[in-house]
C-alpha positions as CSV (number, residue, x, y, z in Angstrom):
1,M,-69.8,-41.3,48.3
2,T,-67.6,-39.7,51.3
3,R,-63.9,-38.7,51.5
4,D,-62.2,-41.3,53.3
5,Q,-63.6,-44.0,50.8
6,F,-61.0,-42.7,48.4
7,E,-57.0,-42.1,48.9
8,L,-55.7,-39.5,46.1
9,L,-52.0,-41.6,44.8
10,A,-49.6,-39.3,43.5
11,P,-46.2,-39.8,42.0
12,G,-42.9,-38.1,43.9
13,G,-40.0,-38.8,41.7
14,D,-38.2,-35.9,43.4
15,L,-38.4,-33.1,46.1
16,D,-40.1,-31.1,44.0
17,S,-42.9,-33.5,42.5
18,I,-43.9,-34.5,46.3
19,K,-43.9,-30.9,47.4
20,A,-46.6,-30.4,44.2
21,A,-48.4,-33.3,45.0
22,I,-48.3,-32.1,48.6
23,A,-49.4,-28.4,47.8
24,A,-52.2,-30.0,45.1
25,G,-54.3,-32.1,47.7
26,A,-53.1,-36.1,47.1
27,D,-53.9,-37.9,49.9
28,A,-50.3,-40.4,49.6
29,I,-47.2,-39.9,47.7
30,Y,-45.3,-43.4,47.1
31,C,-41.9,-42.5,46.1
32,G,-38.7,-44.2,46.1
33,L,-35.2,-44.2,47.4
34,D,-31.4,-43.8,45.2
35,R,-31.8,-47.8,45.1
36,F,-34.1,-50.6,45.3
37,N,-37.2,-49.1,43.9
38,A,-38.6,-49.5,40.2
39,R,-37.8,-45.6,38.7
40,N,-34.0,-45.5,39.1
41,R,-34.6,-42.8,36.3
42,A,-35.9,-40.3,38.4
43,T,-34.3,-38.3,41.4
44,N,-35.5,-40.4,44.3
45,L,-34.7,-39.4,48.0
46,T,-31.8,-39.9,49.9
47,L,-31.7,-40.6,54.0
48,D,-31.0,-37.7,55.0
49,N,-34.5,-35.9,53.5
50,L,-36.6,-38.7,54.0
51,N,-37.7,-37.7,57.9
52,G,-38.1,-33.9,56.8
53,V,-40.7,-35.4,53.8
54,L,-42.1,-37.4,56.4
55,T,-42.6,-34.1,58.1
56,L,-44.0,-32.3,56.0
57,A,-46.5,-34.5,54.4
58,H,-48.2,-36.1,57.9
59,Q,-48.2,-32.3,58.8
60,H,-50.4,-31.9,55.8
61,S,-52.2,-34.9,56.0
62,C,-50.4,-36.8,53.9
63,K,-49.2,-40.2,53.5
64,I,-45.5,-41.5,52.6
65,F,-45.0,-45.2,51.0
66,L,-41.3,-45.8,49.7
67,T,-41.5,-48.2,46.7
68,L,-39.0,-51.4,46.9
69,N,-40.5,-52.8,44.3
70,V,-38.2,-54.7,42.8
71,L,-36.0,-58.1,42.3
72,I,-34.1,-58.6,45.3
73,L,-30.7,-60.2,44.5
74,E,-28.7,-62.7,47.2
75,S,-25.5,-60.0,48.0
76,E,-28.2,-57.4,48.6
77,I,-30.7,-59.2,51.5
78,P,-28.3,-57.4,54.2
79,A,-28.1,-54.3,52.6
80,I,-32.1,-54.3,52.7
81,V,-32.4,-55.5,56.1
82,R,-30.4,-52.4,57.5
83,L,-32.8,-50.2,55.1
84,L,-35.9,-52.0,56.9
85,S,-34.2,-51.6,60.6
86,Q,-33.7,-47.8,59.2
87,L,-37.2,-47.3,57.9
88,N,-38.5,-49.2,61.4
89,T,-37.1,-46.2,62.9
90,T,-39.2,-43.7,60.6
91,S,-42.9,-42.7,60.9
92,I,-43.4,-44.1,56.7
93,D,-46.7,-45.4,56.3
94,G,-45.9,-47.9,54.5
95,V,-43.8,-49.5,51.5
96,I,-44.1,-51.3,48.2
97,V,-43.1,-54.6,47.5
98,Q,-42.6,-56.8,43.9
99,D,-39.9,-59.9,45.3
100,L,-41.3,-62.5,47.6
101,G,-38.2,-63.3,49.9
102,L,-38.2,-59.3,50.7
103,A,-42.6,-60.0,51.6
104,Y,-41.5,-62.5,53.3
105,I,-38.4,-60.5,55.1
106,L,-41.1,-57.6,56.1
107,K,-43.9,-60.3,57.5
108,H,-41.3,-62.2,59.7
109,H,-38.8,-59.3,60.8
110,F,-40.7,-56.2,60.5
111,P,-44.2,-56.4,61.3
112,E,-44.7,-53.2,62.0
113,L,-44.3,-52.4,58.1
114,D,-47.4,-52.1,56.4
115,V,-47.2,-53.7,53.0
116,H,-48.6,-53.4,49.5
117,A,-48.0,-55.2,46.8
118,S,-46.8,-53.3,43.3
119,T,-47.9,-53.0,40.2
120,Q,-45.1,-55.4,39.2
121,L,-46.8,-58.6,40.9
122,N,-49.3,-58.2,38.2
123,T,-52.4,-59.4,40.4
124,H,-55.2,-60.1,38.1
125,N,-57.5,-62.8,40.3
126,E,-58.2,-64.4,43.4
127,G,-55.9,-66.2,44.5
128,Q,-53.0,-63.9,43.5
129,I,-55.3,-61.9,46.3
130,L,-55.3,-64.4,49.0
131,F,-51.2,-65.5,48.2
132,L,-50.5,-61.8,48.8
133,N,-52.8,-61.5,52.1
134,Q,-50.6,-64.1,53.4
135,L,-47.6,-62.3,52.7
136,T,-49.9,-59.4,55.3
137,A,-50.2,-56.8,51.7
138,S,-53.0,-54.6,52.5
139,R,-53.6,-53.3,49.5
140,V,-52.2,-54.7,46.3
141,N,-52.2,-52.2,42.8
142,L,-54.4,-54.6,40.4
143,S,-53.1,-54.9,36.9
144,R,-53.5,-52.0,34.3
145,E,-55.4,-54.1,31.9
146,L,-58.6,-55.0,33.5
147,N,-61.7,-53.9,32.8
148,I,-64.1,-52.2,35.6
149,N,-66.2,-55.3,36.1
150,E,-63.1,-57.2,36.7
151,I,-62.0,-54.5,39.7
152,Q,-65.4,-54.1,40.7
153,H,-65.6,-58.9,41.7
154,L,-62.0,-58.5,43.0
155,A,-62.7,-54.8,45.0
156,Q,-65.3,-56.9,46.7
157,F,-63.4,-60.2,46.7
158,G,-60.4,-58.6,48.8
159,K,-63.5,-56.4,50.8
160,P,-63.5,-59.3,53.2
161,H,-59.7,-60.2,53.8
162,N,-59.1,-56.3,54.4
163,V,-56.9,-55.8,50.9
164,Q,-57.7,-52.7,49.6
165,M,-57.2,-52.5,45.6
166,E,-55.3,-49.9,44.1
167,V,-55.9,-48.5,40.4
168,F,-53.9,-46.5,38.3
169,V,-56.1,-43.5,36.8
170,H,-53.6,-41.1,35.2
171,G,-50.4,-41.8,32.7
172,S,-48.5,-44.3,30.8
173,Y,-49.6,-47.4,29.4
174,C,-47.6,-50.5,29.1
175,I,-48.0,-52.5,26.1
176,G,-47.2,-56.1,27.9
177,F,-48.4,-56.7,31.8
178,S,-46.0,-55.7,34.3
179,G,-43.3,-57.9,35.9
180,I,-43.3,-59.9,33.1
181,C,-42.0,-58.0,30.8
182,Y,-38.8,-59.1,29.7
183,I,-38.1,-56.6,26.3
184,S,-36.0,-54.4,27.6
185,S,-34.0,-56.5,29.7
186,A,-33.1,-58.8,26.6
187,R,-32.0,-56.0,24.6
188,N,-29.6,-54.6,26.8
189,G,-29.7,-55.6,30.1
190,A,-31.9,-53.1,31.3
191,S,-34.3,-55.0,33.5
192,G,-37.6,-53.8,34.2
193,N,-38.4,-55.6,37.4
194,R,-34.9,-53.6,38.4
195,G,-36.1,-50.5,37.4
196,R,-33.8,-49.4,34.5
197,C,-36.7,-50.4,31.2
198,S,-35.6,-48.3,28.6
199,Q,-38.8,-48.2,26.5
200,P,-38.2,-50.1,23.5
201,C,-42.0,-49.8,23.2
202,R,-41.9,-46.2,22.6
203,D,-38.7,-46.6,19.9
204,Q,-39.3,-46.3,16.3
205,Y,-39.4,-49.6,13.6
206,E,-39.6,-50.2,10.3
207,T,-42.5,-48.9,8.9
208,T,-44.7,-52.4,9.3
209,K,-48.1,-52.8,6.4
210,T,-49.9,-50.8,8.0
211,G,-48.3,-47.8,8.2
212,N,-47.1,-47.7,11.5
213,Q,-43.7,-46.7,12.4
214,Y,-44.3,-46.5,16.3
215,P,-46.1,-50.2,16.5
216,L,-46.0,-50.7,20.2
217,N,-46.7,-47.3,21.2
218,M,-50.1,-46.6,23.2
219,K,-52.2,-43.8,24.2
220,D,-51.6,-42.8,28.2
221,N,-54.4,-43.7,30.7
222,S,-56.9,-41.3,32.0
223,A,-60.3,-42.5,33.5
224,F,-60.7,-38.8,35.1
225,G,-64.8,-39.5,33.1
226,D,-64.7,-42.9,35.5
227,L,-64.5,-42.1,38.9
228,E,-68.2,-42.6,39.1
229,A,-67.8,-46.7,38.0
230,L,-64.5,-47.1,39.8
231,A,-66.1,-45.7,43.5
232,E,-69.2,-47.9,42.2
233,A,-66.9,-50.5,41.8
234,G,-64.9,-50.2,45.6
235,V,-61.5,-49.0,44.7
236,Y,-59.8,-46.9,47.0
237,S,-56.9,-46.1,46.0
238,L,-57.0,-44.2,42.7
239,K,-52.8,-43.8,41.7
240,V,-51.3,-40.8,39.5
241,E,-48.2,-42.7,37.3
242,G,-45.4,-40.2,37.0
243,R,-41.9,-40.5,38.9
244,I,-40.1,-39.5,36.1
245,K,-42.5,-36.6,35.1
246,K,-41.6,-32.8,36.3
247,S,-43.2,-31.5,39.7
248,H,-46.3,-28.9,37.2
249,Y,-47.7,-32.1,35.4
250,V,-48.0,-33.8,39.2
251,Y,-48.8,-30.8,40.6
252,T,-51.9,-30.3,37.6
253,V,-52.8,-33.2,37.5
254,V,-53.1,-34.5,40.9
255,D,-55.5,-30.7,41.2
256,N,-57.2,-32.1,38.8
257,W,-58.6,-35.4,39.7
258,R,-58.3,-33.9,43.6
259,K,-61.2,-31.4,42.8
260,Q,-63.4,-34.6,41.3
261,I,-62.7,-36.4,44.0
262,D,-64.3,-33.3,46.0
263,R,-66.8,-33.2,43.2
264,L,-67.8,-36.4,43.5
265,C,-68.2,-36.6,47.6
266,D,-70.2,-33.4,47.5
267,G,-72.8,-34.6,45.3
268,E,-72.1,-32.1,42.6
269,T,-71.6,-33.1,38.3
270,L,-68.6,-34.0,37.9
271,S,-66.1,-32.5,35.3
272,T,-65.9,-33.2,32.2
273,D,-63.0,-30.3,31.0
274,T,-59.9,-32.4,30.1
275,S,-58.4,-29.2,28.6
276,E,-55.3,-28.8,31.9
277,L,-54.4,-32.3,31.6
278,Y,-54.2,-32.1,28.2
279,T,-51.6,-28.7,28.7
280,V,-49.0,-31.1,30.5
281,F,-47.5,-34.1,29.0
282,N,-49.6,-36.4,27.1
283,R,-49.6,-39.4,24.5
284,D,-53.4,-38.6,23.8
285,F,-56.1,-40.5,26.1
286,S,-57.9,-43.2,26.5
287,N,-59.6,-45.3,29.0
288,A,-60.4,-48.1,26.9
289,F,-58.4,-50.9,29.0
290,L,-61.2,-49.7,31.5
291,Q,-64.1,-49.9,29.9
292,G,-63.0,-53.7,27.9
293,E,-63.1,-52.0,24.1
294,F,-59.6,-52.1,23.4
295,G,-57.9,-52.6,20.3
296,K,-57.0,-50.1,17.5
297,A,-58.4,-46.8,19.6
298,M,-55.6,-47.4,21.8
299,Y,-52.6,-47.0,19.8
300,I,-50.9,-43.4,18.7
301,D,-48.2,-43.8,16.1
302,N,-46.0,-40.8,18.3
303,P,-44.7,-41.4,21.3
304,R,-43.4,-38.0,22.3
305,D,-45.8,-35.1,23.5
306,H,-49.6,-34.8,22.0
307,A,-50.3,-31.7,23.3
308,V,-49.3,-29.0,20.4
309,K,-51.4,-31.3,18.0
310,H,-54.3,-31.8,20.4
311,F,-54.8,-28.2,20.8
312,S,-54.4,-27.4,17.1
313,T,-57.1,-29.9,16.5
314,I,-59.2,-28.1,19.4
315,Y,-58.3,-24.6,17.5
316,Q,-58.9,-25.3,13.9
317,C,-55.4,-24.1,12.9
318,Q,-55.3,-23.6,9.6
319,S,-51.3,-22.3,9.6
320,V,-47.9,-22.8,10.6
321,E,-48.6,-19.0,12.6
322,D,-51.6,-20.5,14.0
323,V,-50.1,-23.9,15.4
324,Q,-47.1,-21.5,16.2
325,Q,-50.0,-19.6,18.8
326,V,-51.0,-22.8,20.0
327,K,-47.1,-23.2,20.9
328,K,-46.7,-20.0,22.9
329,K,-50.3,-20.3,25.0
330,L,-49.1,-23.9,25.5
331,Y,-45.3,-22.4,26.9
332,D,-47.2,-19.9,28.8
333,D,-49.8,-22.1,30.5
334,K,-47.0,-24.2,31.5
335,T,-44.9,-21.4,32.9
336,A,-47.8,-20.1,35.0
337,I,-49.0,-23.4,36.3
338,I,-44.4,-23.7,37.4
339,E,-44.7,-19.9,38.8
340,N,-48.0,-21.2,40.8
341,V,-46.3,-24.5,41.8
342,A,-43.8,-22.5,43.2
343,Q,-45.5,-20.1,44.7
344,K,-47.7,-22.6,47.1
345,T,-44.6,-24.9,48.6
346,E,-41.8,-21.8,48.3
347,H,-42.0,-22.4,52.4
348,F,-42.4,-26.7,52.1
349,D,-39.2,-27.1,54.8
350,V,-37.9,-31.0,53.9
351,T,-34.6,-30.0,55.8
352,G,-35.6,-32.2,58.8
353,R,-35.4,-29.5,61.0
354,H,-38.7,-30.2,62.5
355,A,-37.5,-33.9,63.1
356,N,-35.8,-33.6,65.7
357,G,-33.3,-34.2,64.3
358,S,-33.1,-37.4,63.9
359,S,-31.1,-38.7,60.9
360,L,-31.5,-42.4,59.6
361,K,-27.6,-43.3,59.8
362,G,-27.2,-43.5,62.9
363,A,-26.6,-47.0,64.8
364,I,-30.4,-49.0,65.0
365,D,-31.3,-52.3,65.5
366,V,-30.1,-54.9,62.4
367,P,-31.6,-57.9,63.1
368,T,-29.8,-61.2,62.6
369,L,-31.7,-63.1,59.5
370,P,-31.3,-67.4,60.8
371,S,-28.5,-68.7,58.8
372,L,-29.5,-71.1,55.2
373,A,-28.5,-74.4,55.7
374,T,-26.1,-75.3,52.7
375,P,-29.0,-77.4,50.0
376,P,-28.2,-81.1,50.1
377,V,-26.1,-82.3,46.9
378,R,-28.0,-83.3,44.1
379,N,-28.1,-87.3,43.7
380,G,-26.9,-88.3,39.8
381,A,-27.5,-85.7,37.0
382,A,-30.2,-83.2,36.8
383,T,-33.4,-84.3,35.7
384,L,-34.6,-83.1,32.0
385,S,-38.1,-81.0,31.9
386,V,-39.6,-80.4,28.6
387,L,-42.5,-78.4,27.6
388,I,-44.5,-79.0,24.9
389,S,-47.4,-77.0,23.4
390,S,-48.8,-80.1,20.8
391,V,-50.6,-83.5,20.5
392,D,-48.6,-84.0,18.1
393,D,-45.4,-84.3,20.6
394,L,-46.7,-86.4,23.2
395,S,-45.2,-89.2,22.5
396,L,-42.5,-87.6,24.5
397,C,-44.1,-88.4,27.3
398,E,-43.3,-92.3,26.6
399,E,-39.3,-91.1,26.8
400,Q,-37.3,-92.5,29.8
401,G,-36.6,-90.1,32.7
402,V,-38.2,-87.1,31.1
403,E,-41.1,-85.5,32.6
404,V,-43.4,-83.7,30.1
405,Y,-45.1,-80.7,31.0
406,Y,-48.0,-79.1,28.6
407,Q,-48.5,-75.6,27.8
408,M,-52.5,-74.5,29.3
409,P,-53.9,-71.5,27.4
410,M,-54.7,-68.5,29.0
411,G,-58.4,-68.4,28.0
412,L,-58.6,-71.9,29.9
413,N,-62.7,-71.6,30.7
414,D,-62.9,-72.9,27.4
415,E,-60.9,-75.5,27.0
416,W,-60.3,-77.3,30.4
417,Q,-62.9,-80.3,29.6
418,H,-61.5,-80.6,27.0
419,L,-58.0,-81.1,28.5
420,V,-59.4,-83.1,31.5
421,T,-59.7,-85.7,28.5
422,L,-56.6,-85.1,27.3
423,F,-54.4,-85.6,30.6
424,E,-57.3,-88.6,32.0
425,A,-56.3,-90.2,28.4
426,N,-52.3,-89.5,29.3
427,P,-50.8,-90.2,32.6
428,K,-47.5,-89.1,32.8
429,L,-48.5,-85.6,31.3
430,K,-48.2,-82.6,34.0
431,P,-49.6,-78.7,32.8
432,W,-47.6,-76.3,32.6
433,F,-49.9,-73.2,34.1
434,P,-49.3,-69.5,32.0
435,A,-48.7,-66.2,34.0
436,I,-52.0,-64.5,33.1
437,L,-55.6,-66.1,34.2
438,I,-58.4,-64.0,34.0
439,G,-61.7,-64.3,35.7
440,D,-63.3,-67.3,34.4
441,D,-60.3,-68.6,33.3
442,F,-58.4,-68.8,36.8
443,Q,-61.3,-70.7,38.2
444,A,-61.3,-73.1,35.5
445,A,-57.4,-73.4,36.9
446,Y,-59.2,-75.0,40.1
447,H,-61.8,-76.9,38.2
448,F,-59.2,-78.7,36.1
449,L,-56.5,-79.1,39.2
450,A,-59.7,-80.7,41.1
451,A,-60.3,-83.0,38.3
452,I,-57.1,-84.1,37.5
453,K,-54.8,-84.0,40.3
454,P,-52.0,-84.5,38.7
455,S,-48.7,-85.6,40.7
456,T,-47.1,-82.6,39.8
457,L,-47.4,-78.9,37.8
458,I,-45.6,-75.6,37.5
459,T,-47.7,-72.3,37.5
460,N,-46.2,-69.2,36.7
461,N,-48.9,-67.4,37.8
462,A,-49.3,-67.4,42.2
463,G,-53.1,-67.9,42.1
464,V,-52.2,-71.2,40.7
465,G,-50.0,-72.2,43.2
466,I,-53.2,-70.9,46.5
467,F,-55.0,-74.1,44.6
468,A,-52.5,-76.3,44.4
469,K,-51.6,-75.4,47.9
470,Q,-55.4,-76.0,48.8
471,L,-55.1,-79.4,47.4
472,G,-52.0,-80.7,48.6
473,L,-50.7,-80.6,45.0
474,N,-46.7,-80.3,44.3
475,W,-46.7,-77.5,43.0
476,V,-43.4,-75.8,41.1
477,A,-43.0,-71.3,40.9
478,G,-42.6,-71.0,37.2
479,P,-40.4,-69.1,35.4
480,Q,-42.2,-65.7,35.4
481,M,-42.8,-65.6,39.0
482,N,-39.0,-64.5,38.4
483,T,-37.6,-65.8,42.0
484,T,-33.8,-64.4,42.3
485,N,-33.0,-65.1,46.0
486,S,-33.2,-67.9,49.1
487,Y,-36.0,-65.4,50.4
488,A,-38.1,-65.9,47.6
489,L,-37.6,-70.1,48.1
490,K,-37.9,-70.2,51.4
491,C,-40.8,-68.0,51.0
492,L,-42.4,-70.2,48.3
493,Q,-42.0,-73.2,50.1
494,E,-43.0,-72.1,54.0
495,E,-45.6,-69.8,52.9
496,F,-47.1,-72.2,49.9
497,S,-46.3,-75.4,50.7
498,A,-44.3,-74.8,47.0
499,S,-42.3,-78.2,46.3
500,G,-39.9,-76.4,44.0
501,A,-39.5,-72.8,41.8
502,F,-37.4,-71.8,38.8
503,I,-34.5,-69.9,39.1
504,S,-34.7,-66.2,37.1
505,N,-33.5,-66.7,33.6
506,E,-32.6,-62.6,34.4
507,L,-29.4,-63.9,36.2
508,N,-26.2,-64.0,35.7
509,M,-23.9,-67.1,37.5
510,K,-22.4,-64.7,39.5
511,Q,-25.8,-63.4,41.3
512,M,-27.2,-67.0,41.1
513,R,-23.6,-69.0,42.6
514,H,-24.6,-68.3,45.8
515,I,-28.5,-69.0,46.5
516,K,-29.9,-72.1,48.5
517,R,-32.6,-73.6,48.3
518,P,-34.3,-75.5,50.9
519,A,-32.8,-79.1,51.8
520,S,-37.1,-80.6,50.4
521,M,-37.2,-77.8,47.9
522,R,-36.3,-78.7,43.7
523,S,-34.4,-75.7,42.1
524,F,-35.5,-75.8,38.5
525,Y,-33.8,-73.3,35.8
526,S,-34.7,-73.1,31.9
527,I,-32.0,-73.5,29.5
528,Y,-33.2,-73.5,25.9
529,H,-36.2,-71.5,24.9
530,P,-38.1,-68.7,22.7
531,N,-37.1,-66.2,24.9
532,T,-40.4,-64.4,25.9
533,L,-40.5,-60.7,25.8
534,L,-43.7,-59.6,26.6
535,T,-47.4,-61.0,26.8
536,S,-49.5,-59.0,26.2
537,R,-54.2,-58.2,26.0
538,Q,-53.9,-55.8,23.1
539,C,-53.9,-57.1,19.9
540,L,-50.2,-56.4,18.3
541,F,-51.2,-57.3,15.1
542,Q,-53.8,-54.1,14.8
543,Q,-50.8,-51.8,13.8
544,T,-48.3,-54.6,12.0
545,E,-49.7,-57.0,9.5
546,G,-53.4,-55.2,10.7
547,C,-56.9,-57.0,11.3
548,K,-60.1,-56.6,10.3
549,K,-61.5,-56.0,13.6
550,I,-61.6,-52.8,15.5
551,K,-61.2,-54.3,18.2
552,V,-60.6,-57.3,20.4
553,N,-63.2,-59.5,22.0
554,K,-63.4,-63.5,23.8
555,G,-63.7,-64.8,19.9
556,C,-59.4,-63.4,19.5
557,L,-58.5,-65.1,22.5
558,K,-60.3,-68.5,22.0
559,R,-59.8,-68.4,18.0
560,C,-57.0,-66.4,16.3
561,S,-53.2,-67.7,15.7
562,K,-51.3,-65.3,13.4
563,R,-47.0,-64.2,13.6
564,T,-45.2,-61.4,12.2
565,S,-42.2,-59.9,13.0
566,I,-40.9,-55.9,13.7
567,I,-38.1,-54.4,13.2
568,N,-36.5,-51.9,15.6
569,L,-34.5,-49.3,14.1
570,K,-31.8,-49.6,17.1
571,D,-31.0,-53.1,16.9
572,N,-32.6,-56.7,15.9
573,P,-35.9,-58.1,14.8
574,Y,-38.5,-59.1,17.1
575,V,-41.3,-61.8,16.8
576,V,-44.6,-61.2,17.6
577,Q,-46.8,-64.2,17.9
578,K,-50.9,-64.7,19.0
579,Q,-50.9,-68.4,19.5
580,R,-54.7,-69.8,19.7
581,G,-56.1,-70.0,23.1
582,S,-53.7,-67.2,24.6
583,H,-53.0,-63.4,24.7
584,N,-50.4,-61.5,22.0
585,A,-46.5,-62.3,22.9
586,I,-43.5,-60.7,21.1
587,Y,-40.2,-63.1,21.1
588,S,-36.6,-62.5,20.7
589,E,-35.6,-63.4,17.4
590,H,-33.5,-66.1,18.4
591,N,-33.6,-68.6,21.3
592,V,-32.2,-68.5,24.3
593,L,-29.3,-71.7,24.3
594,N,-27.7,-71.7,27.9
595,L,-25.5,-74.1,27.9
596,Q,-22.0,-72.6,29.9
597,V,-24.6,-72.7,32.5
598,L,-24.4,-75.9,33.4
599,K,-20.6,-75.8,33.4
600,D,-20.8,-72.5,35.7
601,L,-22.8,-74.1,38.3
602,P,-23.3,-77.9,38.4
603,D,-24.9,-78.6,41.7
604,L,-27.4,-75.7,41.6
605,F,-30.0,-77.0,40.2
606,T,-31.9,-80.4,40.9
607,D,-33.8,-79.8,37.3
608,L,-33.5,-78.2,34.2
609,L,-36.1,-77.2,31.4
610,I,-35.7,-77.7,27.3
611,D,-38.8,-75.9,25.7
612,L,-39.9,-77.1,22.6
613,R,-43.0,-75.4,22.6
614,D,-44.3,-74.5,18.6
615,I,-43.4,-71.6,18.5
616,Q,-41.9,-69.4,15.5
617,T,-38.3,-67.9,15.5
618,E,-35.7,-67.1,13.3
619,T,-33.6,-70.2,15.2
620,S,-33.8,-72.8,13.0
621,I,-33.8,-76.6,14.3
622,S,-32.1,-79.3,12.8
623,A,-33.3,-81.9,13.9
624,T,-36.7,-84.4,15.8
625,K,-37.5,-83.1,18.2
626,Q,-37.1,-86.3,20.3
627,E,-33.4,-86.3,19.0
628,L,-32.8,-83.3,21.1
629,V,-34.4,-84.9,23.7
630,T,-32.2,-87.3,23.6
631,E,-29.2,-85.2,22.9
632,F,-30.0,-83.2,26.3
633,V,-30.7,-86.1,28.2
634,A,-27.2,-87.3,27.3
635,L,-25.3,-84.2,28.2
636,L,-26.8,-83.7,31.8
637,N,-26.2,-87.9,32.1
638,H,-22.4,-87.3,30.3
639,P,-21.4,-83.7,29.8
640,A,-19.2,-83.3,27.2
641,E,-17.9,-80.7,25.2
642,N,-18.4,-82.6,22.1
643,T,-22.6,-83.0,23.2
644,V,-22.0,-78.8,23.8
645,E,-21.1,-78.8,19.9
646,K,-23.4,-81.0,18.7
647,L,-26.8,-78.9,20.0
648,H,-25.3,-75.8,18.7
649,Q,-25.1,-77.0,15.4
650,L,-28.4,-78.3,15.8
651,I,-29.8,-75.5,17.1
652,H,-28.6,-72.1,15.8
653,P,-28.5,-69.3,15.6
654,T,-29.0,-68.5,19.7
655,A,-28.3,-66.2,22.2
656,N,-27.6,-66.3,25.6
657,A,-27.3,-62.3,26.5
658,Q,-28.7,-61.5,28.9
659,Y,-27.3,-65.1,31.5
660,L,-23.8,-62.9,30.6
661,K,-25.1,-58.9,31.7
662,G,-27.3,-60.5,34.5
663,L,-29.8,-58.0,36.2
């Protein structure tokens, strides 16, 4: 192994952490400005000190990647274009993005800027890599949930397409797949897709049946002993998480990983000493996602620093005095690290004096984006789409003027042939693909589509969009593809031949009203649905109801079907439900019913969706599904207050907070 085969990528939440990462030997640092980045609780950089940081980093052969990894609102397009124009005058090494509209603007107006796909894009299959590669992404940050074999497959797939793989190797684990976690957004309007996650997964809940008070809290990720496997898999960038961690944490973790990489490249035995990693903040460590051994051992019932408990166990403390000695040693060790970092970085200058005094705030050349055409006026009422998950509801296909979609399972490989038979017997039925399709389950989507060739499909996974384009099928980007601006719509249509897209349910009326759809594109919006807060590859029942299995296996995905609820001490209960064929998910206690949008934005959407899947929340429905469809059709054709009131009586209680708050 040679050093140029790797990049050690460090977090830079503030200037001190950036300096610490450079001193510890980072090859690259990702950091954000004071806007448009997914860690708004970090101190972040300003335009005033960016050039100074770039100069310092480049003097030490360290690259700087700027995080612009949030969803972009329509009103922010001029500001983001100006910012990109300013970045174009610097020596920035790349930008990290989530928003498809921003990726489109970068491709067509700022081709000089290197583009990396954020973990918020939740990349876990080949189709997504092709999708992002078409948007000029030179690398993707893979989903944390993948095991080493899945990572190796994608790394080898990416090589002929010149797409590098980036993998998290140290730091916090999220319980849910990134980018499609809305629990913080639904709770208090603090969206993870805008860098504002309030971490409800770390909160205390009412004690569960298994005796846990922190049932969603996972240990931290540490792949320290897996470096050789990652190298053999073909991973290029090894990413340390931690932009809201302190500089002594960044230095310690990066220094340990730098030495471990050097050992591998020098042919030396790799270290198994993790004492320094345990000295700085941790929730204990796990590499279980990488090993494909995820289950009970990944959880810890304490979200706070595990360092004292770890060393108390190591030193076999028997008394309060023993524990106090451990605390004192940890304090002294951390103080020594802080002093060491201060000494190593005291001459690091980030004032910009060596950057020819250049400023990013002067006159710059800002490209004028082509004007977007005003969308045509919709002819007649919006079309109603209905999502179902049971064959018992197939009779809804016979409803006039209604399009019926069937939820495809995440474990599609085991079921696609059976589903071909189902769709052949019901030619009006259309498929709805989930956000998560890993490995063989993703390939099964192609086999299914090639066999059925549906007139239209909805997908929450961009990789399936690639298949649809290849097969010449009409496809619609689902709500979990997080479309929030006109350029994302333009991107989906022009780059990927999408025939429609859902506008994100995280937006409010003001954030939606100026979005313009291309003339031949359909705009969808979900007005009634169980609110999916997060989806997890982990088992959510091991810490709640209990499960006899120690770890998750393929049989769990295919056969398990369970439901429970957990009650956060700060607010309402959440519903935990596992459907057969899909991963675990958490839902809001009450379904979303947004009839206000029909009054606020009567002409924005060509299509409106109601989700009638069998998700058991605390919302009661006093009507058959057929009766509900009839009432919604009547409302769309002849909007009236009495119909609105009737629907609220038939479906209650419901919620609509996200629409009122927005992003």
